[in-house]
N, CA, C, O and the ligand as a Tripos MOL2 file, in Angstrom:
@<TRIPOS>MOLECULE
protein
  237   235    60     0     0
PROTEIN
NO_CHARGES

@<TRIPOS>ATOM
      1 N          41.3910  -33.0660   -3.2520 N.3       1 MET1
      2 CA         40.1380  -32.7490   -2.6410 C.3       1 MET1
      3 C          39.3590  -31.8180   -3.5210 C.2       1 MET1
      4 O          39.7630  -30.6810   -3.7610 O.2       1 MET1
      5 N          38.2380  -32.3060   -4.0010 N.am      2 THR2
      6 CA         37.4090  -31.4010   -4.8340 C.3       2 THR2
      7 C          36.0450  -31.1310   -4.1560 C.2       2 THR2
      8 O          35.7050  -31.8210   -3.1960 O.2       2 THR2
      9 N          35.3480  -30.2560   -4.5790 N.am      3 GLU3
     10 CA         34.0530  -29.9570   -4.0450 C.3       3 GLU3
     11 C          32.8720  -30.4580   -4.9330 C.2       3 GLU3
     12 O          31.7720  -29.9080   -4.9780 O.2       3 GLU3
     13 N          33.2280  -31.5490   -5.6200 N.am      4 ARG4
     14 CA         32.2290  -31.9890   -6.5840 C.3       4 ARG4
     15 C          31.1060  -32.7110   -5.9090 C.2       4 ARG4
     16 O          29.9650  -32.6660   -6.3680 O.2       4 ARG4
     17 N          31.4100  -33.3670   -4.8380 N.am      5 ALA5
     18 CA         30.3810  -34.1910   -4.1510 C.3       5 ALA5
     19 C          29.6140  -33.3840   -3.1260 C.2       5 ALA5
     20 O          29.2860  -33.8830   -2.0500 O.2       5 ALA5
     21 N          29.3410  -32.1910   -3.4450 N.am      6 SER6
     22 CA         28.6200  -31.3100   -2.4840 C.3       6 SER6
     23 C          27.1670  -31.7110   -2.4660 C.2       6 SER6
     24 O          26.5090  -31.5680   -1.4350 O.2       6 SER6
     25 N          26.6380  -32.2100   -3.5720 N.am      7 GLY7
     26 CA         25.2480  -32.6990   -3.5680 C.3       7 GLY7
     27 C          24.2780  -31.4660   -3.7350 C.2       7 GLY7
     28 O          23.0580  -31.6060   -3.6460 O.2       7 GLY7
     29 N          24.8640  -30.2920   -3.9720 N.am      8 THR8
     30 CA         23.9480  -29.1740   -4.1790 C.3       8 THR8
     31 C          23.5750  -29.0240   -5.6310 C.2       8 THR8
     32 O          22.6860  -28.2380   -5.9610 O.2       8 THR8
     33 N          24.2050  -29.7300   -6.4740 N.am      9 GLY9
     34 CA         23.8040  -29.6300   -7.8900 C.3       9 GLY9
     35 C          24.3140  -28.3910   -8.5850 C.2       9 GLY9
     36 O          25.2880  -27.7720   -8.1550 O.2       9 GLY9
     37 N          23.6340  -28.0320   -9.6840 N.am     10 ALA10
     38 CA         24.0920  -26.8970  -10.4490 C.3      10 ALA10
     39 C          23.2210  -25.7260  -10.1210 C.2      10 ALA10
     40 O          22.0900  -25.8830   -9.6600 O.2      10 ALA10
     41 N          23.7360  -24.5730  -10.3530 N.am     11 CYS11
     42 CA         23.0190  -23.3500  -10.1890 C.3      11 CYS11
     43 C          21.8560  -23.2410  -11.1780 C.2      11 CYS11
     44 O          22.0500  -23.3410  -12.3890 O.2      11 CYS11
     45 N          20.6680  -23.0380  -10.6590 N.am     12 PRO12
     46 CA         19.4780  -23.1160  -11.4930 C.3      12 PRO12
     47 C          19.3780  -21.8500  -12.4050 C.2      12 PRO12
     48 O          18.5020  -21.7700  -13.2660 O.2      12 PRO12
     49 N          20.2460  -20.9190  -12.2050 N.am     13 ILE13
     50 CA         20.2110  -19.7070  -13.0240 C.3      13 ILE13
     51 C          21.1620  -19.9030  -14.2470 C.2      13 ILE13
     52 O          20.7600  -19.7220  -15.3960 O.2      13 ILE13
     53 N          22.3930  -20.2670  -13.9630 N.am     14 CYS14
     54 CA         23.3820  -20.3250  -14.9830 C.3      14 CYS14
     55 C          23.9850  -21.7180  -15.2500 C.2      14 CYS14
     56 O          24.6710  -21.9300  -16.2490 O.2      14 CYS14
     57 N          23.7110  -22.6580  -14.3340 N.am     15 GLY15
     58 CA         24.1520  -23.9790  -14.5650 C.3      15 GLY15
     59 C          25.5200  -24.3150  -14.0280 C.2      15 GLY15
     60 O          25.9940  -25.4410  -14.1780 O.2      15 GLY15
     61 N          26.1550  -23.3480  -13.4060 N.am     16 LYS16
     62 CA         27.4860  -23.5820  -12.8420 C.3      16 LYS16
     63 C          27.3280  -24.3490  -11.5070 C.2      16 LYS16
     64 O          26.2560  -24.3270  -10.9010 O.2      16 LYS16
     65 N          28.3410  -24.9850  -11.0840 N.am     17 PRO17
     66 CA         28.3250  -25.6210   -9.7640 C.3      17 PRO17
     67 C          27.9670  -24.7110   -8.6960 C.2      17 PRO17
     68 O          28.5480  -23.6300   -8.6010 O.2      17 PRO17
     69 N          26.9970  -25.0800   -7.8280 N.am     18 ALA18
     70 CA         26.5590  -24.2400   -6.7910 C.3      18 ALA18
     71 C          27.5600  -24.0610   -5.7040 C.2      18 ALA18
     72 O          28.2950  -24.9850   -5.3570 O.2      18 ALA18
     73 N          27.5930  -22.8520   -5.1530 N.am     19 ALA19
     74 CA         28.5370  -22.5580   -4.0470 C.3      19 ALA19
     75 C          27.8060  -22.7480   -2.7260 C.2      19 ALA19
     76 O          26.6410  -22.3730   -2.5870 O.2      19 ALA19
     77 N          28.4800  -23.3130   -1.7930 N.am     20 THR20
     78 CA         27.8740  -23.6090   -0.4950 C.3      20 THR20
     79 C          27.3520  -22.3530    0.0910 C.2      20 THR20
     80 O          26.2880  -22.3520    0.7100 O.2      20 THR20
     81 N          28.0520  -21.2960   -0.0790 N.am     21 GLU21
     82 CA         27.6180  -20.0760    0.5530 C.3      21 GLU21
     83 C          26.3520  -19.4520   -0.0410 C.2      21 GLU21
     84 O          25.6020  -18.7170    0.6010 O.2      21 GLU21
     85 N          26.1780  -19.8000   -1.2970 N.am     22 TYR22
     86 CA         24.9910  -19.2040   -1.9710 C.3      22 TYR22
     87 C          24.0100  -20.2300   -2.5110 C.2      22 TYR22
     88 O          23.0870  -19.9000   -3.2570 O.2      22 TYR22
     89 N          24.2290  -21.5020   -2.1140 N.am     23 ARG23
     90 CA         23.3790  -22.5250   -2.7480 C.3      23 ARG23
     91 C          21.8770  -22.2580   -2.5130 C.2      23 ARG23
     92 O          21.4620  -21.7340   -1.4790 O.2      23 ARG23
     93 N          21.1240  -22.6330   -3.4880 N.am     24 PRO24
     94 CA         21.5150  -23.4750   -4.5840 C.3      24 PRO24
     95 C          22.1350  -22.8030   -5.7740 C.2      24 PRO24
     96 O          22.2610  -23.3450   -6.8720 O.2      24 PRO24
     97 N          22.5250  -21.5410   -5.4660 N.am     25 PHE25
     98 CA         23.1160  -20.7830   -6.5820 C.3      25 PHE25
     99 C          24.6470  -20.7580   -6.5130 C.2      25 PHE25
    100 O          25.2610  -21.1970   -5.5410 O.2      25 PHE25
    101 N          25.2400  -20.2150   -7.6060 N.am     26 CYS26
    102 CA         26.7240  -20.3210   -7.6220 C.3      26 CYS26
    103 C          27.3560  -19.0600   -7.1110 C.2      26 CYS26
    104 O          28.5520  -19.0050   -6.8240 O.2      26 CYS26
    105 N          26.5570  -18.0840   -7.0070 N.am     27 SER27
    106 CA         27.0860  -16.7410   -6.6080 C.3      27 SER27
    107 C          25.9260  -15.8580   -6.1800 C.2      27 SER27
    108 O          24.7540  -16.1800   -6.3720 O.2      27 SER27
    109 N          26.3020  -14.7420   -5.5990 N.am     28 LYS28
    110 CA         25.3040  -13.7640   -5.0620 C.3      28 LYS28
    111 C          24.5530  -13.2380   -6.2630 C.2      28 LYS28
    112 O          23.3580  -12.9540   -6.1940 O.2      28 LYS28
    113 N          25.2630  -13.1120   -7.3550 N.am     29 ARG29
    114 CA         24.6260  -12.5630   -8.5350 C.3      29 ARG29
    115 C          23.4340  -13.4040   -8.9910 C.2      29 ARG29
    116 O          22.3480  -12.9050   -9.2830 O.2      29 ARG29
    117 N          23.6990  -14.6900   -9.0330 N.am     30 CYS30
    118 CA         22.6160  -15.5720   -9.4790 C.3      30 CYS30
    119 C          21.4780  -15.6170   -8.4710 C.2      30 CYS30
    120 O          20.3060  -15.6720   -8.8420 O.2      30 CYS30
    121 N          21.8490  -15.5910   -7.1570 N.am     31 ALA31
    122 CA         20.8370  -15.5250   -6.1160 C.3      31 ALA31
    123 C          19.9890  -14.2500   -6.2570 C.2      31 ALA31
    124 O          18.7930  -14.2340   -5.9650 O.2      31 ALA31
    125 N          20.6240  -13.2420   -6.6920 N.am     32 ASP32
    126 CA         19.9540  -11.9280   -6.9160 C.3      32 ASP32
    127 C          19.0340  -12.0070   -8.0440 C.2      32 ASP32
    128 O          17.9440  -11.4360   -8.0110 O.2      32 ASP32
    129 N          19.4520  -12.7300   -9.0960 N.am     33 VAL33
    130 CA         18.6110  -12.8510  -10.2990 C.3      33 VAL33
    131 C          17.3690  -13.6290   -9.8840 C.2      33 VAL33
    132 O          16.2610  -13.3070  -10.3140 O.2      33 VAL33
    133 N          17.5370  -14.6000   -9.0940 N.am     34 ASP34
    134 CA         16.3370  -15.3200   -8.6690 C.3      34 ASP34
    135 C          15.3700  -14.5250   -7.8720 C.2      34 ASP34
    136 O          14.1460  -14.5780   -7.9990 O.2      34 ASP34
    137 N          16.0780  -13.7310   -6.9820 N.am     35 LEU35
    138 CA         15.2400  -12.8810   -6.1310 C.3      35 LEU35
    139 C          14.5120  -11.8490   -6.9570 C.2      35 LEU35
    140 O          13.3680  -11.5150   -6.6500 O.2      35 LEU35
    141 N          15.1330  -11.3410   -7.9850 N.am     36 SER36
    142 CA         14.4600  -10.3830   -8.8880 C.3      36 SER36
    143 C          13.2570  -11.0000   -9.5200 C.2      36 SER36
    144 O          12.2380  -10.3440   -9.7390 O.2      36 SER36
    145 N          13.3860  -12.3090   -9.8220 N.am     37 ARG37
    146 CA         12.2240  -12.9510  -10.4790 C.3      37 ARG37
    147 C          11.0930  -13.0440   -9.4790 C.2      37 ARG37
    148 O           9.9180  -12.8870   -9.8100 O.2      37 ARG37
    149 N          11.4910  -13.3090   -8.2280 N.am     38 TRP38
    150 CA         10.4750  -13.3560   -7.2250 C.3      38 TRP38
    151 C           9.7460  -12.0620   -7.1350 C.2      38 TRP38
    152 O           8.5160  -12.0200   -7.1570 O.2      38 TRP38
    153 N          10.5060  -10.9990   -7.0320 N.am     39 LEU39
    154 CA          9.8850   -9.6260   -6.9010 C.3      39 LEU39
    155 C           9.1260   -9.2720   -8.1540 C.2      39 LEU39
    156 O           8.1710   -8.4960   -8.1310 O.2      39 LEU39
    157 N           9.5750   -9.8630   -9.2590 N.am     40 GLY40
    158 CA          8.9230   -9.5530  -10.4780 C.3      40 GLY40
    159 C           7.6580  -10.2650  -10.6470 C.2      40 GLY40
    160 O           6.9420   -9.9980  -11.6120 O.2      40 GLY40
    161 N           7.3130  -11.1750   -9.7620 N.am     41 GLY41
    162 CA          6.0830  -11.9130   -9.8190 C.3      41 GLY41
    163 C           6.1180  -13.1700  -10.6630 C.2      41 GLY41
    164 O           5.0730  -13.7380  -10.9800 O.2      41 GLY41
    165 N           7.2960  -13.6040  -11.0250 N.am     42 VAL42
    166 CA          7.4010  -14.7790  -11.8590 C.3      42 VAL42
    167 C           6.9200  -15.9710  -11.0580 C.2      42 VAL42
    168 O           6.1820  -16.8310  -11.5380 O.2      42 VAL42
    169 N           7.3720  -15.9790   -9.8150 N.am     43 TYR43
    170 CA          7.0160  -17.1100   -9.0030 C.3      43 TYR43
    171 C           5.8590  -16.6600   -8.0170 C.2      43 TYR43
    172 O           5.9400  -16.7820   -6.7950 O.2      43 TYR43
    173 N           4.8560  -16.1670   -8.6390 N.am     44 ARG44
    174 CA          3.7520  -15.6830   -7.7750 C.3      44 ARG44
    175 C           3.0750  -16.8430   -7.0180 C.2      44 ARG44
    176 O           2.4760  -17.7380   -7.6150 O.2      44 ARG44
    177 N           3.1870  -16.7910   -5.7760 N.am     45 VAL45
    178 CA          2.5300  -17.8620   -4.9850 C.3      45 VAL45
    179 C           1.6790  -17.2340   -3.8610 C.2      45 VAL45
    180 O           2.0700  -16.2770   -3.1950 O.2      45 VAL45
    181 N           0.5090  -17.8310   -3.7030 N.am     46 GLU46
    182 CA         -0.3960  -17.4200   -2.5940 C.3      46 GLU46
    183 C          -0.5740  -15.8270   -2.6600 C.2      46 GLU46
    184 O          -0.3060  -15.1030   -1.7020 O.2      46 GLU46
    185 N          -1.0050  -15.4070   -3.7610 N.am     47 THR47
    186 CA         -1.4260  -14.0270   -3.7990 C.3      47 THR47
    187 C          -2.8570  -13.9180   -4.2730 C.2      47 THR47
    188 O          -3.3990  -14.8460   -4.8740 O.2      47 THR47
    189 N          -3.4240  -12.8520   -4.0170 N.am     48 GLU48
    190 CA         -4.7700  -12.6540   -4.4940 C.3      48 GLU48
    191 C          -4.7490  -12.3980   -5.9980 C.2      48 GLU48
    192 O          -4.3240  -11.3400   -6.4600 O.2      48 GLU48
    193 N          -5.2160  -13.3870   -6.7440 N.am     49 GLU49
    194 CA         -5.1040  -13.2240   -8.2300 C.3      49 GLU49
    195 C          -6.2700  -12.4590   -8.7000 C.2      49 GLU49
    196 O          -7.4210  -12.8360   -8.4820 O.2      49 GLU49
    197 N          -5.9750  -11.3730   -9.3520 N.am     50 SER50
    198 CA         -7.0110  -10.5970   -9.9710 C.3      50 SER50
    199 C          -7.5800  -11.3170  -11.2030 C.2      50 SER50
    200 O          -6.8150  -11.7610  -12.0590 O.2      50 SER50
    201 N          -8.8530  -11.4310  -11.2980 N.am     51 PRO51
    202 CA         -9.4070  -12.1090  -12.4840 C.3      51 PRO51
    203 C          -9.2010  -11.4120  -13.7070 C.2      51 PRO51
    204 O          -9.4560  -11.9360  -14.7920 O.2      51 PRO51
    205 N          -8.7190  -10.1690  -13.5810 N.am     52 ASP52
    206 CA         -8.5170   -9.3030  -14.7340 C.3      52 ASP52
    207 C          -7.0860   -9.4400  -15.2330 C.2      52 ASP52
    208 O          -6.7540   -8.8900  -16.2830 O.2      52 ASP52
    209 N          -6.2210  -10.1630  -14.5050 N.am     53 ALA53
    210 CA         -4.7640  -10.1950  -14.8590 C.3      53 ALA53
    211 C          -4.5470  -11.2100  -15.9910 C.2      53 ALA53
    212 O          -4.8210  -12.4000  -15.8380 O.2      53 ALA53
    213 N          -4.0610  -10.7230  -17.0960 N.am     54 PRO54
    214 CA         -3.7530  -11.6110  -18.1630 C.3      54 PRO54
    215 C          -2.4960  -12.3700  -17.9160 C.2      54 PRO54
    216 O          -1.5450  -11.8170  -17.3650 O.2      54 PRO54
    217 N          -2.4510  -13.5780  -18.2900 N.am     55 LYS55
    218 CA         -1.2880  -14.4320  -18.0270 C.3      55 LYS55
    219 C          -0.4120  -14.4730  -19.1810 C.2      55 LYS55
    220 O          -0.7770  -14.9990  -20.2320 O.2      55 LYS55
    221 N           0.7940  -13.9090  -19.0220 N.am     56 LYS56
    222 CA          1.6960  -13.8490  -20.1620 C.3      56 LYS56
    223 C           2.8950  -14.8450  -19.9270 C.2      56 LYS56
    224 O           3.5880  -14.7950  -18.9110 O.2      56 LYS56
    225 N           3.0660  -15.6590  -20.8400 N.am     57 ASP57
    226 CA          4.1860  -16.6710  -20.7370 C.3      57 ASP57
    227 C           5.1450  -16.4170  -21.8420 C.2      57 ASP57
    228 O           5.1600  -17.1830  -22.8050 O.2      57 ASP57
    229 N           5.9150  -15.4390  -21.7770 N.am     58 GLU58
    230 CA          6.8040  -15.1660  -22.8670 C.3      58 GLU58
    231 C           8.2350  -15.4070  -22.4710 C.2      58 GLU58
    232 O           9.1660  -14.8230  -23.0280 O.2      58 GLU58
    233 N           8.3930  -16.2730  -21.5020 N.am     59 ASP59
    234 CA          9.7930  -16.5380  -21.0300 C.3      59 ASP59
    235 C          10.5230  -17.4640  -21.8800 C.2      59 ASP59
    236 O          11.6840  -17.7680  -21.6060 O.2      59 ASP59
    237 ZN         24.8450  -19.1640  -11.3220 Zn       60 ZN60
@<TRIPOS>BOND
     1     1     2 1
     2     2     3 1
     3     3     4 2
     4     3     5 am
     5     5     6 1
     6     6     7 1
     7     7     8 2
     8     7     9 am
     9     9    10 1
    10    10    11 1
    11    11    12 2
    12    11    13 am
    13    13    14 1
    14    14    15 1
    15    15    16 2
    16    15    17 am
    17    17    18 1
    18    18    19 1
    19    19    20 2
    20    19    21 am
    21    21    22 1
    22    22    23 1
    23    23    24 2
    24    23    25 am
    25    25    26 1
    26    26    27 1
    27    27    28 2
    28    27    29 am
    29    29    30 1
    30    30    31 1
    31    31    32 2
    32    31    33 am
    33    33    34 1
    34    34    35 1
    35    35    36 2
    36    35    37 am
    37    37    38 1
    38    38    39 1
    39    39    40 2
    40    39    41 am
    41    41    42 1
    42    42    43 1
    43    43    44 2
    44    43    45 am
    45    45    46 1
    46    46    47 1
    47    47    48 2
    48    47    49 am
    49    49    50 1
    50    50    51 1
    51    51    52 2
    52    51    53 am
    53    53    54 1
    54    54    55 1
    55    55    56 2
    56    55    57 am
    57    57    58 1
    58    58    59 1
    59    59    60 2
    60    59    61 am
    61    61    62 1
    62    62    63 1
    63    63    64 2
    64    63    65 am
    65    65    66 1
    66    66    67 1
    67    67    68 2
    68    67    69 am
    69    69    70 1
    70    70    71 1
    71    71    72 2
    72    71    73 am
    73    73    74 1
    74    74    75 1
    75    75    76 2
    76    75    77 am
    77    77    78 1
    78    78    79 1
    79    79    80 2
    80    79    81 am
    81    81    82 1
    82    82    83 1
    83    83    84 2
    84    83    85 am
    85    85    86 1
    86    86    87 1
    87    87    88 2
    88    87    89 am
    89    89    90 1
    90    90    91 1
    91    91    92 2
    92    91    93 am
    93    93    94 1
    94    94    95 1
    95    95    96 2
    96    95    97 am
    97    97    98 1
    98    98    99 1
    99    99   100 2
   100    99   101 am
   101   101   102 1
   102   102   103 1
   103   103   104 2
   104   103   105 am
   105   105   106 1
   106   106   107 1
   107   107   108 2
   108   107   109 am
   109   109   110 1
   110   110   111 1
   111   111   112 2
   112   111   113 am
   113   113   114 1
   114   114   115 1
   115   115   116 2
   116   115   117 am
   117   117   118 1
   118   118   119 1
   119   119   120 2
   120   119   121 am
   121   121   122 1
   122   122   123 1
   123   123   124 2
   124   123   125 am
   125   125   126 1
   126   126   127 1
   127   127   128 2
   128   127   129 am
   129   129   130 1
   130   130   131 1
   131   131   132 2
   132   131   133 am
   133   133   134 1
   134   134   135 1
   135   135   136 2
   136   135   137 am
   137   137   138 1
   138   138   139 1
   139   139   140 2
   140   139   141 am
   141   141   142 1
   142   142   143 1
   143   143   144 2
   144   143   145 am
   145   145   146 1
   146   146   147 1
   147   147   148 2
   148   147   149 am
   149   149   150 1
   150   150   151 1
   151   151   152 2
   152   151   153 am
   153   153   154 1
   154   154   155 1
   155   155   156 2
   156   155   157 am
   157   157   158 1
   158   158   159 1
   159   159   160 2
   160   159   161 am
   161   161   162 1
   162   162   163 1
   163   163   164 2
   164   163   165 am
   165   165   166 1
   166   166   167 1
   167   167   168 2
   168   167   169 am
   169   169   170 1
   170   170   171 1
   171   171   172 2
   172   171   173 am
   173   173   174 1
   174   174   175 1
   175   175   176 2
   176   175   177 am
   177   177   178 1
   178   178   179 1
   179   179   180 2
   180   179   181 am
   181   181   182 1
   182   182   183 1
   183   183   184 2
   184   183   185 am
   185   185   186 1
   186   186   187 1
   187   187   188 2
   188   187   189 am
   189   189   190 1
   190   190   191 1
   191   191   192 2
   192   191   193 am
   193   193   194 1
   194   194   195 1
   195   195   196 2
   196   195   197 am
   197   197   198 1
   198   198   199 1
   199   199   200 2
   200   199   201 am
   201   201   202 1
   202   202   203 1
   203   203   204 2
   204   203   205 am
   205   205   206 1
   206   206   207 1
   207   207   208 2
   208   207   209 am
   209   209   210 1
   210   210   211 1
   211   211   212 2
   212   211   213 am
   213   213   214 1
   214   214   215 1
   215   215   216 2
   216   215   217 am
   217   217   218 1
   218   218   219 1
   219   219   220 2
   220   219   221 am
   221   221   222 1
   222   222   223 1
   223   223   224 2
   224   223   225 am
   225   225   226 1
   226   226   227 1
   227   227   228 2
   228   227   229 am
   229   229   230 1
   230   230   231 1
   231   231   232 2
   232   231   233 am
   233   233   234 1
   234   234   235 1
   235   235   236 2
@<TRIPOS>SUBSTRUCTURE
     1 MET1         2 RESIDUE 1 A MET
     2 THR2         6 RESIDUE 1 A THR
     3 GLU3        10 RESIDUE 1 A GLU
     4 ARG4        14 RESIDUE 1 A ARG
     5 ALA5        18 RESIDUE 1 A ALA
     6 SER6        22 RESIDUE 1 A SER
     7 GLY7        26 RESIDUE 1 A GLY
     8 THR8        30 RESIDUE 1 A THR
     9 GLY9        34 RESIDUE 1 A GLY
    10 ALA10       38 RESIDUE 1 A ALA
    11 CYS11       42 RESIDUE 1 A CYS
    12 PRO12       46 RESIDUE 1 A PRO
    13 ILE13       50 RESIDUE 1 A ILE
    14 CYS14       54 RESIDUE 1 A CYS
    15 GLY15       58 RESIDUE 1 A GLY
    16 LYS16       62 RESIDUE 1 A LYS
    17 PRO17       66 RESIDUE 1 A PRO
    18 ALA18       70 RESIDUE 1 A ALA
    19 ALA19       74 RESIDUE 1 A ALA
    20 THR20       78 RESIDUE 1 A THR
    21 GLU21       82 RESIDUE 1 A GLU
    22 TYR22       86 RESIDUE 1 A TYR
    23 ARG23       90 RESIDUE 1 A ARG
    24 PRO24       94 RESIDUE 1 A PRO
    25 PHE25       98 RESIDUE 1 A PHE
    26 CYS26      102 RESIDUE 1 A CYS
    27 SER27      106 RESIDUE 1 A SER
    28 LYS28      110 RESIDUE 1 A LYS
    29 ARG29      114 RESIDUE 1 A ARG
    30 CYS30      118 RESIDUE 1 A CYS
    31 ALA31      122 RESIDUE 1 A ALA
    32 ASP32      126 RESIDUE 1 A ASP
    33 VAL33      130 RESIDUE 1 A VAL
    34 ASP34      134 RESIDUE 1 A ASP
    35 LEU35      138 RESIDUE 1 A LEU
    36 SER36      142 RESIDUE 1 A SER
    37 ARG37      146 RESIDUE 1 A ARG
    38 TRP38      150 RESIDUE 1 A TRP
    39 LEU39      154 RESIDUE 1 A LEU
    40 GLY40      158 RESIDUE 1 A GLY
    41 GLY41      162 RESIDUE 1 A GLY
    42 VAL42      166 RESIDUE 1 A VAL
    43 TYR43      170 RESIDUE 1 A TYR
    44 ARG44      174 RESIDUE 1 A ARG
    45 VAL45      178 RESIDUE 1 A VAL
    46 GLU46      182 RESIDUE 1 A GLU
    47 THR47      186 RESIDUE 1 A THR
    48 GLU48      190 RESIDUE 1 A GLU
    49 GLU49      194 RESIDUE 1 A GLU
    50 SER50      198 RESIDUE 1 A SER
    51 PRO51      202 RESIDUE 1 A PRO
    52 ASP52      206 RESIDUE 1 A ASP
    53 ALA53      210 RESIDUE 1 A ALA
    54 PRO54      214 RESIDUE 1 A PRO
    55 LYS55      218 RESIDUE 1 A LYS
    56 LYS56      222 RESIDUE 1 A LYS
    57 ASP57      226 RESIDUE 1 A ASP
    58 GLU58      230 RESIDUE 1 A GLU
    59 ASP59      234 RESIDUE 1 A ASP
    60 ZN60       237 GROUP 0 **** ****
Protein backbone atom coordinates (compact mmCIF):
# COMPACT_ATOMS: atom_id res chain seq x y z
CA MET A 1 0.00 0.00 0.00
CA THR A 2 1.50 3.22 -1.11
CA GLU A 3 0.20 6.74 -1.09
CA ARG A 4 1.23 7.46 -4.60
CA ALA A 5 -2.27 7.62 -5.99
CA SER A 6 -3.35 10.43 -3.78
CA GLY A 7 -3.93 12.70 -6.74
CA THR A 8 -2.64 15.66 -4.87
CA GLY A 9 0.47 15.94 -6.97
CA ALA A 10 3.70 17.43 -5.83
CA CYS A 11 4.37 20.19 -3.39
CA PRO A 12 4.45 23.48 -5.31
CA ILE A 13 7.19 24.72 -3.05
CA CYS A 14 9.77 21.97 -3.06
CA GLY A 15 8.34 19.36 -5.41
CA LYS A 16 8.05 16.58 -2.88
CA PRO A 17 4.91 14.45 -2.77
CA ALA A 18 2.17 16.38 -1.06
CA ALA A 19 0.93 15.28 2.33
CA THR A 20 -2.77 14.90 2.83
CA GLU A 21 -2.60 16.87 6.00
CA TYR A 22 -0.93 19.83 4.38
CA ARG A 23 -1.89 19.50 0.77
CA PRO A 24 -1.17 20.77 -1.66
CA PHE A 25 2.05 21.06 0.29
CA CYS A 26 4.29 18.36 1.68
CA SER A 27 4.67 19.86 5.11
CA LYS A 28 3.74 22.72 7.34
CA ARG A 29 7.01 24.35 6.47
CA CYS A 30 6.18 24.54 2.81
CA ALA A 31 2.66 25.71 3.58
CA ASP A 32 4.24 28.39 5.68
CA VAL A 33 6.51 29.40 2.86
CA ASP A 34 3.52 29.85 0.64
CA LEU A 35 1.75 31.83 3.30
CA SER A 36 4.76 34.06 3.64
CA ARG A 37 4.61 34.75 -0.05
CA TRP A 38 1.02 35.68 0.36
CA LEU A 39 1.78 38.06 3.14
CA GLY A 40 4.70 39.36 1.19
CA GLY A 41 2.40 40.44 -1.58
CA VAL A 42 3.67 38.06 -4.19
CA TYR A 43 0.19 36.84 -4.88
CA ARG A 44 -1.42 40.18 -4.59
CA VAL A 45 -5.02 39.78 -5.56
CA GLU A 46 -7.87 42.23 -5.39
CA THR A 47 -6.04 45.01 -3.72
CA GLU A 48 -6.04 48.65 -4.43
CA GLU A 49 -3.07 49.03 -6.69
CA SER A 50 -1.21 52.18 -6.24
CA PRO A 51 -0.31 53.70 -9.61
CA ASP A 52 2.96 54.62 -8.04
CA ALA A 53 3.95 51.08 -7.19
CA PRO A 54 6.75 49.81 -9.36
CA LYS A 55 6.45 46.22 -10.41
CA LYS A 56 9.48 44.17 -9.61
CA ASP A 57 9.87 40.74 -11.01
CA GLU A 58 13.13 39.47 -9.71
CA ASP A 59 11.97 36.12 -8.61
ZN1 LIG B 1 7.30 20.93 0.15
